[in-house]
FILO-56066 format. One record per residue: chain; x, y, z of N, C-alpha, C in turn; residue in three letters. Coordinates in nm, 2 decimals, always signed. Atoms other than C-alpha are relative to their C-alpha. Example, Ala and Ser with C-alpha at 12.3 -4.5 7.8 and 13.67 -1.06 7.14 Angstrom:
BEGIN
chaine:A	nxx:+0.09	nyy:-0.12	nzz:+0.00	caxx:+1.23	cayy:-0.45	cazz:+0.78	cxx:+0.09	cyy:+0.12	czz:+0.00	residu:ALA
chaine:A	nxx:-0.09	nyy:-0.11	nzz:+0.00	caxx:+1.37	cayy:-0.11	cazz:+0.71	cxx:-0.08	cyy:+0.11	czz:+0.08	residu:SER
***
This chain:
BEGIN
chaine:A	nxx:-0.12	nyy:+0.08	nzz:-0.04	caxx:-0.55	cayy:+1.29	cazz:+0.03	cxx:+0.11	cyy:+0.05	czz:-0.08	residu:MET
chaine:A	nxx:-0.13	nyy:-0.03	nzz:+0.07	caxx:-0.19	cayy:+1.34	cazz:-0.08	cxx:-0.01	cyy:+0.03	czz:-0.15	residu:SER
chaine:A	nxx:-0.01	nyy:-0.02	nzz:+0.15	caxx:-0.07	cayy:+1.37	cazz:-0.44	cxx:-0.11	cyy:-0.10	czz:-0.05	residu:MET
chaine:A	nxx:+0.12	nyy:+0.09	nzz:+0.03	caxx:-0.38	cayy:+1.15	cazz:-0.43	cxx:+0.06	cyy:-0.14	czz:-0.02	residu:ASN
chaine:A	nxx:-0.05	nyy:+0.14	nzz:+0.00	caxx:-0.31	cayy:+0.79	cazz:-0.35	cxx:-0.06	cyy:-0.07	czz:-0.13	residu:CYS
chaine:A	nxx:+0.05	nyy:+0.06	nzz:+0.13	caxx:-0.54	cayy:+0.70	cazz:-0.65	cxx:+0.09	cyy:+0.02	czz:-0.11	residu:HIS
chaine:A	nxx:-0.09	nyy:-0.04	nzz:+0.11	caxx:-0.32	cayy:+0.89	cazz:-0.89	cxx:+0.13	cyy:-0.07	czz:+0.01	residu:ASP
chaine:A	nxx:-0.13	nyy:+0.06	nzz:-0.02	caxx:+0.00	cayy:+0.75	cazz:-0.74	cxx:-0.01	cyy:-0.15	czz:-0.04	residu:THR
chaine:A	nxx:+0.01	nyy:+0.14	nzz:+0.04	caxx:-0.13	cayy:+0.39	cazz:-0.77	cxx:-0.02	cyy:-0.02	czz:-0.15	residu:LEU
chaine:A	nxx:+0.01	nyy:+0.01	nzz:+0.14	caxx:-0.23	cayy:+0.45	cazz:-1.13	cxx:+0.13	cyy:+0.02	czz:-0.07	residu:LYS
chaine:A	nxx:-0.13	nyy:-0.02	nzz:+0.06	caxx:+0.11	cayy:+0.59	cazz:-1.21	cxx:+0.09	cyy:-0.12	czz:+0.02	residu:ARG
chaine:A	nxx:-0.07	nyy:+0.13	nzz:-0.02	caxx:+0.25	cayy:+0.27	cazz:-1.06	cxx:-0.05	cyy:-0.11	czz:-0.08	residu:LEU
chaine:A	nxx:+0.05	nyy:+0.10	nzz:+0.09	caxx:+0.04	cayy:+0.08	cazz:-1.30	cxx:-0.11	cyy:-0.09	czz:+0.06	residu:GLY
chaine:A	nxx:+0.10	nyy:+0.07	nzz:-0.07	caxx:-0.23	cayy:-0.03	cazz:-1.06	cxx:-0.14	cyy:+0.07	czz:-0.02	residu:ILE
chaine:A	nxx:+0.12	nyy:-0.06	nzz:+0.04	caxx:-0.59	cayy:+0.02	cazz:-1.16	cxx:-0.12	cyy:-0.05	czz:+0.10	residu:THR
chaine:A	nxx:+0.10	nyy:+0.03	nzz:-0.09	caxx:-0.92	cayy:+0.01	cazz:-0.96	cxx:-0.07	cyy:-0.13	czz:-0.02	residu:PRO
chaine:A	nxx:+0.07	nyy:+0.13	nzz:+0.01	caxx:-1.03	cayy:-0.33	cazz:-1.09	cxx:+0.06	cyy:-0.10	czz:+0.08	residu:ASN
chaine:A	nxx:-0.06	nyy:+0.09	nzz:-0.10	caxx:-0.81	cayy:-0.49	cazz:-0.83	cxx:-0.05	cyy:+0.03	czz:+0.14	residu:TYR
chaine:A	nxx:+0.04	nyy:-0.03	nzz:-0.14	caxx:-0.95	cayy:-0.53	cazz:-0.48	cxx:+0.12	cyy:+0.05	czz:+0.08	residu:ILE
chaine:A	nxx:-0.11	nyy:-0.04	nzz:-0.07	caxx:-0.60	cayy:-0.48	cazz:-0.36	cxx:+0.03	cyy:+0.15	czz:-0.01	residu:GLY
chaine:A	nxx:-0.01	nyy:-0.14	nzz:+0.02	caxx:-0.61	cayy:-0.13	cazz:-0.51	cxx:-0.07	cyy:+0.08	czz:+0.11	residu:TYR
chaine:A	nxx:+0.08	nyy:-0.06	nzz:-0.10	caxx:-0.89	cayy:-0.03	cazz:-0.28	cxx:+0.05	cyy:-0.03	czz:+0.14	residu:HIS
chaine:A	nxx:-0.05	nyy:+0.03	nzz:-0.13	caxx:-0.75	cayy:-0.21	cazz:+0.02	cxx:+0.13	cyy:+0.07	czz:+0.03	residu:GLN
chaine:A	nxx:-0.13	nyy:-0.08	nzz:-0.02	caxx:-0.41	cayy:-0.04	cazz:-0.03	cxx:-0.04	cyy:+0.14	czz:+0.04	residu:THR
chaine:A	nxx:+0.04	nyy:-0.14	nzz:-0.03	caxx:-0.58	cayy:+0.30	cazz:-0.03	cxx:-0.06	cyy:+0.01	czz:+0.14	residu:ILE
chaine:A	nxx:+0.05	nyy:+0.00	nzz:-0.14	caxx:-0.77	cayy:+0.22	cazz:+0.29	cxx:+0.11	cyy:-0.02	czz:+0.10	residu:THR
chaine:A	nxx:-0.11	nyy:+0.02	nzz:-0.09	caxx:-0.45	cayy:+0.10	cazz:+0.45	cxx:+0.09	cyy:+0.12	czz:+0.01	residu:ALA
chaine:A	nxx:-0.08	nyy:-0.13	nzz:+0.01	caxx:-0.26	cayy:+0.42	cazz:+0.34	cxx:-0.08	cyy:+0.10	czz:+0.08	residu:VAL
chaine:A	nxx:+0.07	nyy:-0.11	nzz:-0.08	caxx:-0.54	cayy:+0.64	cazz:+0.48	cxx:+0.01	cyy:-0.03	czz:+0.15	residu:GLU
chaine:A	nxx:-0.01	nyy:+0.03	nzz:-0.14	caxx:-0.54	cayy:+0.45	cazz:+0.81	cxx:+0.14	cyy:+0.03	czz:+0.05	residu:LEU
chaine:A	nxx:-0.14	nyy:-0.03	nzz:-0.04	caxx:-0.16	cayy:+0.48	cazz:+0.83	cxx:+0.03	cyy:+0.15	czz:+0.01	residu:ALA
chaine:A	nxx:-0.02	nyy:-0.14	nzz:-0.01	caxx:-0.17	cayy:+0.85	cazz:+0.76	cxx:-0.07	cyy:+0.06	czz:+0.13	residu:LYS
chaine:A	nxx:+0.07	nyy:-0.05	nzz:-0.12	caxx:-0.42	cayy:+0.90	cazz:+1.04	cxx:+0.06	cyy:-0.05	czz:+0.13	residu:CYS
chaine:A	nxx:-0.06	nyy:+0.06	nzz:-0.11	caxx:-0.25	cayy:+0.66	cazz:+1.28	cxx:+0.13	cyy:-0.07	czz:-0.03	residu:GLU
chaine:A	nxx:-0.12	nyy:+0.06	nzz:+0.05	caxx:+0.11	cayy:+0.61	cazz:+1.19	cxx:+0.05	cyy:-0.11	czz:+0.08	residu:PRO
chaine:A	nxx:-0.04	nyy:+0.11	nzz:-0.09	caxx:+0.16	cayy:+0.38	cazz:+1.49	cxx:-0.05	cyy:-0.14	czz:-0.06	residu:ASP
chaine:A	nxx:+0.05	nyy:+0.12	nzz:+0.06	caxx:-0.04	cayy:+0.12	cazz:+1.29	cxx:+0.10	cyy:-0.07	czz:-0.08	residu:MET
chaine:A	nxx:-0.10	nyy:+0.06	nzz:+0.08	caxx:+0.26	cayy:+0.07	cazz:+1.07	cxx:+0.10	cyy:-0.09	czz:+0.07	residu:LEU
chaine:A	nxx:-0.08	nyy:+0.09	nzz:-0.09	caxx:+0.44	cayy:-0.09	cazz:+1.36	cxx:-0.06	cyy:-0.13	czz:+0.03	residu:CYS
chaine:A	nxx:+0.07	nyy:+0.12	nzz:-0.04	caxx:+0.18	cayy:-0.35	cazz:+1.41	cxx:-0.10	cyy:-0.04	czz:-0.12	residu:LEU
chaine:A	nxx:+0.09	nyy:+0.02	nzz:+0.11	caxx:+0.04	cayy:-0.42	cazz:+1.06	cxx:-0.08	cyy:-0.13	czz:+0.01	residu:VAL
chaine:A	nxx:+0.08	nyy:+0.12	nzz:-0.01	caxx:-0.07	cayy:-0.78	cazz:+1.12	cxx:-0.10	cyy:+0.00	czz:+0.12	residu:THR
chaine:A	nxx:+0.08	nyy:+0.00	nzz:-0.12	caxx:-0.22	cayy:-0.70	cazz:+1.46	cxx:-0.10	cyy:+0.12	czz:-0.01	residu:LYS
chaine:A	nxx:+0.09	nyy:-0.12	nzz:+0.00	caxx:-0.39	cayy:-0.36	cazz:+1.38	cxx:-0.04	cyy:+0.04	czz:-0.14	residu:SER
chaine:A	nxx:+0.03	nyy:-0.06	nzz:+0.13	caxx:-0.36	cayy:-0.23	cazz:+1.03	cxx:-0.08	cyy:-0.09	czz:-0.09	residu:LEU
chaine:A	nxx:+0.07	nyy:+0.09	nzz:+0.09	caxx:-0.46	cayy:-0.53	cazz:+0.82	cxx:-0.14	cyy:-0.05	czz:+0.05	residu:TYR
chaine:A	nxx:+0.13	nyy:+0.03	nzz:-0.04	caxx:-0.74	cayy:-0.64	cazz:+1.05	cxx:-0.10	cyy:+0.11	czz:-0.01	residu:PRO
chaine:A	nxx:+0.08	nyy:-0.11	nzz:+0.02	caxx:-0.88	cayy:-0.29	cazz:+1.04	cxx:-0.05	cyy:+0.01	czz:-0.14	residu:GLU
chaine:A	nxx:+0.04	nyy:+0.00	nzz:+0.14	caxx:-0.88	cayy:-0.29	cazz:+0.66	cxx:-0.09	cyy:-0.12	czz:-0.03	residu:VAL
chaine:A	nxx:+0.08	nyy:+0.12	nzz:+0.02	caxx:-1.02	cayy:-0.64	cazz:+0.66	cxx:-0.15	cyy:+0.02	czz:+0.04	residu:ALA
chaine:A	nxx:+0.14	nyy:-0.03	nzz:-0.05	caxx:-1.33	cayy:-0.52	cazz:+0.86	cxx:-0.07	cyy:+0.07	czz:-0.11	residu:LYS
chaine:A	nxx:+0.07	nyy:-0.08	nzz:+0.10	caxx:-1.41	cayy:-0.27	cazz:+0.59	cxx:-0.04	cyy:-0.08	czz:-0.13	residu:SER
chaine:A	nxx:+0.02	nyy:+0.08	nzz:+0.12	caxx:-1.40	cayy:-0.54	cazz:+0.32	cxx:-0.06	cyy:-0.14	czz:+0.03	residu:TYR
chaine:A	nxx:+0.06	nyy:+0.13	nzz:-0.04	caxx:-1.55	cayy:-0.84	cazz:+0.51	cxx:+0.09	cyy:-0.11	czz:-0.03	residu:GLY
chaine:A	nxx:-0.10	nyy:+0.10	nzz:+0.03	caxx:-1.23	cayy:-1.04	cazz:+0.47	cxx:+0.09	cyy:-0.02	czz:+0.12	residu:SER
chaine:A	nxx:-0.10	nyy:+0.02	nzz:-0.11	caxx:-0.94	cayy:-1.17	cazz:+0.68	cxx:+0.12	cyy:+0.09	czz:-0.02	residu:SER
chaine:A	nxx:-0.12	nyy:-0.09	nzz:+0.01	caxx:-0.62	cayy:-0.98	cazz:+0.75	cxx:+0.10	cyy:-0.07	czz:-0.10	residu:TRP
chaine:A	nxx:-0.09	nyy:+0.07	nzz:+0.09	caxx:-0.44	cayy:-1.25	cazz:+0.56	cxx:-0.03	cyy:+0.02	czz:-0.15	residu:LYS
chaine:A	nxx:+0.04	nyy:-0.04	nzz:+0.13	caxx:-0.64	cayy:-1.18	cazz:+0.25	cxx:+0.04	cyy:+0.14	czz:-0.04	residu:THR
chaine:A	nxx:-0.04	nyy:-0.14	nzz:+0.02	caxx:-0.57	cayy:-0.81	cazz:+0.28	cxx:+0.14	cyy:+0.00	czz:-0.03	residu:VAL
chaine:A	nxx:-0.15	nyy:+0.00	nzz:+0.02	caxx:-0.20	cayy:-0.88	cazz:+0.32	cxx:+0.03	cyy:-0.05	czz:-0.14	residu:GLU
chaine:A	nxx:-0.03	nyy:+0.07	nzz:+0.13	caxx:-0.20	cayy:-1.11	cazz:+0.01	cxx:-0.04	cyy:+0.10	czz:-0.11	residu:ARG
chaine:A	nxx:+0.05	nyy:-0.09	nzz:+0.11	caxx:-0.40	cayy:-0.85	cazz:-0.20	cxx:+0.10	cyy:+0.12	czz:-0.01	residu:ASN
chaine:A	nxx:-0.09	nyy:-0.11	nzz:+0.00	caxx:-0.16	cayy:-0.57	cazz:-0.10	cxx:+0.14	cyy:-0.05	czz:-0.05	residu:ILE
chaine:A	nxx:-0.12	nyy:+0.05	nzz:+0.06	caxx:+0.14	cayy:-0.79	cazz:-0.18	cxx:-0.01	cyy:-0.01	czz:-0.15	residu:ARG
chaine:A	nxx:+0.02	nyy:+0.01	nzz:+0.14	caxx:-0.01	cayy:-0.85	cazz:-0.52	cxx:+0.02	cyy:+0.14	czz:-0.07	residu:SER
chaine:A	nxx:-0.02	nyy:-0.14	nzz:+0.05	caxx:-0.03	cayy:-0.47	cazz:-0.57	cxx:+0.15	cyy:+0.04	czz:+0.00	residu:VAL
chaine:A	nxx:-0.14	nyy:-0.03	nzz:-0.01	caxx:+0.33	cayy:-0.43	cazz:-0.46	cxx:+0.07	cyy:-0.07	czz:-0.12	residu:VAL
chaine:A	nxx:-0.07	nyy:+0.08	nzz:+0.11	caxx:+0.44	cayy:-0.70	cazz:-0.71	cxx:-0.03	cyy:+0.07	czz:-0.13	residu:SER
chaine:A	nxx:+0.04	nyy:-0.07	nzz:+0.13	caxx:+0.25	cayy:-0.52	cazz:-0.99	cxx:+0.07	cyy:+0.13	czz:-0.02	residu:MET
chaine:A	nxx:-0.06	nyy:-0.14	nzz:+0.00	caxx:+0.39	cayy:-0.18	cazz:-0.90	cxx:+0.15	cyy:-0.02	czz:-0.03	residu:ALA
chaine:A	nxx:-0.15	nyy:+0.02	nzz:+0.01	caxx:+0.75	cayy:-0.32	cazz:-0.88	cxx:+0.03	cyy:-0.05	czz:-0.15	residu:TRP
chaine:A	nxx:-0.02	nyy:+0.05	nzz:+0.14	caxx:+0.70	cayy:-0.50	cazz:-1.22	cxx:-0.02	cyy:+0.11	czz:-0.10	residu:GLU
chaine:A	nxx:+0.05	nyy:-0.09	nzz:+0.10	caxx:+0.53	cayy:-0.21	cazz:-1.40	cxx:+0.07	cyy:+0.14	czz:+0.01	residu:ARG
chaine:A	nxx:-0.07	nyy:-0.13	nzz:-0.01	caxx:+0.71	cayy:+0.10	cazz:-1.26	cxx:+0.09	cyy:+0.01	czz:+0.11	residu:ASN
chaine:A	nxx:-0.09	nyy:+0.00	nzz:-0.12	caxx:+1.00	cayy:+0.03	cazz:-1.03	cxx:+0.07	cyy:+0.13	czz:+0.02	residu:PRO
chaine:A	nxx:-0.07	nyy:-0.13	nzz:-0.01	caxx:+1.16	cayy:+0.37	cazz:-1.11	cxx:-0.08	cyy:+0.09	czz:+0.08	residu:ASP
chaine:A	nxx:+0.08	nyy:-0.09	nzz:-0.07	caxx:+0.87	cayy:+0.56	cazz:-0.98	cxx:-0.01	cyy:-0.04	czz:+0.15	residu:LEU
chaine:A	nxx:+0.00	nyy:+0.06	nzz:-0.14	caxx:+0.85	cayy:+0.33	cazz:-0.67	cxx:+0.13	cyy:+0.04	czz:+0.07	residu:LEU
chaine:A	nxx:-0.13	nyy:-0.04	nzz:-0.06	caxx:+1.22	cayy:+0.40	cazz:-0.60	cxx:-0.01	cyy:+0.15	czz:+0.03	residu:ARG
chaine:A	nxx:+0.00	nyy:-0.15	nzz:-0.02	caxx:+1.16	cayy:+0.78	cazz:-0.64	cxx:-0.09	cyy:+0.03	czz:+0.11	residu:GLU
chaine:A	nxx:+0.09	nyy:-0.02	nzz:-0.11	caxx:+0.86	cayy:+0.77	cazz:-0.41	cxx:+0.06	cyy:-0.04	czz:+0.14	residu:LEU
chaine:A	nxx:-0.06	nyy:+0.05	nzz:-0.12	caxx:+1.06	cayy:+0.58	cazz:-0.15	cxx:+0.10	cyy:+0.10	czz:+0.06	residu:ALA
chaine:A	nxx:-0.09	nyy:-0.10	nzz:-0.05	caxx:+1.33	cayy:+0.84	cazz:-0.14	cxx:+0.13	cyy:-0.06	czz:+0.05	residu:GLY
chaine:A	nxx:-0.13	nyy:+0.07	nzz:-0.04	caxx:+1.60	cayy:+0.58	cazz:-0.06	cxx:+0.01	cyy:-0.12	czz:-0.09	residu:TYR
chaine:A	nxx:-0.03	nyy:+0.11	nzz:+0.09	caxx:+1.76	cayy:+0.30	cazz:-0.25	cxx:-0.09	cyy:-0.12	czz:+0.03	residu:PRO
chaine:A	nxx:+0.07	nyy:+0.12	nzz:-0.01	caxx:+1.53	cayy:+0.01	cazz:-0.32	cxx:+0.06	cyy:-0.10	czz:-0.09	residu:LEU
chaine:A	nxx:-0.07	nyy:+0.10	nzz:+0.09	caxx:+1.73	cayy:-0.29	cazz:-0.45	cxx:-0.09	cyy:-0.11	czz:-0.03	residu:ASP
chaine:A	nxx:+0.10	nyy:+0.10	nzz:+0.03	caxx:+1.43	cayy:-0.52	cazz:-0.43	cxx:-0.13	cyy:+0.05	czz:+0.03	residu:SER
chaine:A	nxx:+0.14	nyy:-0.03	nzz:-0.02	caxx:+1.06	cayy:-0.52	cazz:-0.42	cxx:-0.03	cyy:+0.02	czz:+0.15	residu:LYS
chaine:A	nxx:+0.03	nyy:-0.03	nzz:-0.14	caxx:+0.94	cayy:-0.36	cazz:-0.09	cxx:-0.10	cyy:-0.10	czz:+0.06	residu:PRO
chaine:A	nxx:+0.10	nyy:+0.08	nzz:-0.07	caxx:+0.74	cayy:-0.56	cazz:+0.17	cxx:-0.13	cyy:+0.08	czz:-0.01	residu:ARG
chaine:A	nxx:+0.13	nyy:-0.07	nzz:+0.01	caxx:+0.37	cayy:-0.48	cazz:+0.18	cxx:-0.01	cyy:+0.12	czz:+0.10	residu:ALA
chaine:A	nxx:+0.00	nyy:-0.11	nzz:-0.11	caxx:+0.41	cayy:-0.27	cazz:+0.51	cxx:+0.09	cyy:+0.11	czz:-0.05	residu:ALA
chaine:A	nxx:-0.09	nyy:-0.10	nzz:+0.04	caxx:+0.70	cayy:-0.09	cazz:+0.36	cxx:-0.06	cyy:+0.08	czz:-0.11	residu:GLN
chaine:A	nxx:+0.07	nyy:-0.07	nzz:+0.11	caxx:+0.49	cayy:-0.01	cazz:+0.05	cxx:-0.10	cyy:+0.10	czz:+0.05	residu:PHE
chaine:A	nxx:+0.11	nyy:-0.09	nzz:-0.06	caxx:+0.21	cayy:+0.13	cazz:+0.26	cxx:+0.07	cyy:+0.12	czz:+0.06	residu:ILE
chaine:A	nxx:-0.07	nyy:-0.11	nzz:-0.07	caxx:+0.46	cayy:+0.34	cazz:+0.46	cxx:+0.05	cyy:+0.10	czz:-0.11	residu:ALA
chaine:A	nxx:-0.05	nyy:-0.09	nzz:+0.11	caxx:+0.61	cayy:+0.48	cazz:+0.13	cxx:-0.12	cyy:+0.08	czz:-0.05	residu:ILE
chaine:A	nxx:+0.11	nyy:-0.08	nzz:+0.05	caxx:+0.27	cayy:+0.58	cazz:+0.01	cxx:-0.06	cyy:+0.10	czz:+0.10	residu:LEU
chaine:A	nxx:+0.05	nyy:-0.08	nzz:-0.11	caxx:+0.16	cayy:+0.71	cazz:+0.35	cxx:+0.08	cyy:+0.12	czz:+0.02	residu:ALA
chaine:A	nxx:-0.10	nyy:-0.10	nzz:-0.02	caxx:+0.47	cayy:+0.93	cazz:+0.36	cxx:-0.01	cyy:+0.11	czz:-0.11	residu:ASP
chaine:A	nxx:+0.01	nyy:-0.10	nzz:+0.11	caxx:+0.37	cayy:+1.12	cazz:+0.04	cxx:-0.08	cyy:+0.12	czz:+0.05	residu:GLN
chaine:A	nxx:+0.07	nyy:-0.12	nzz:-0.04	caxx:+0.26	cayy:+1.48	cazz:+0.09	cxx:-0.14	cyy:+0.01	czz:-0.06	residu:PRO
***
């Protein structure tokens, strides 16, 4: 995968001991394979990730939101750089996934 989503998350201050770390990676991989899923995150992307982890889409969304909050708190400058456009506030979960999925 890309500059490796694992490496990117670690640079953002997110470590593998969070379930959201793994769910974010799964969501990014799905979004890279099927970009249209980013248009329907609650109807397709989150439920698909949830299946892999035996949880609900709402749990997946909450876990990814936690990852976004940590990334924004720990390394907002890198997150802004990865976005490639001005980020004045913490991105939404779907926006965060799109930013990561857009990395080469």
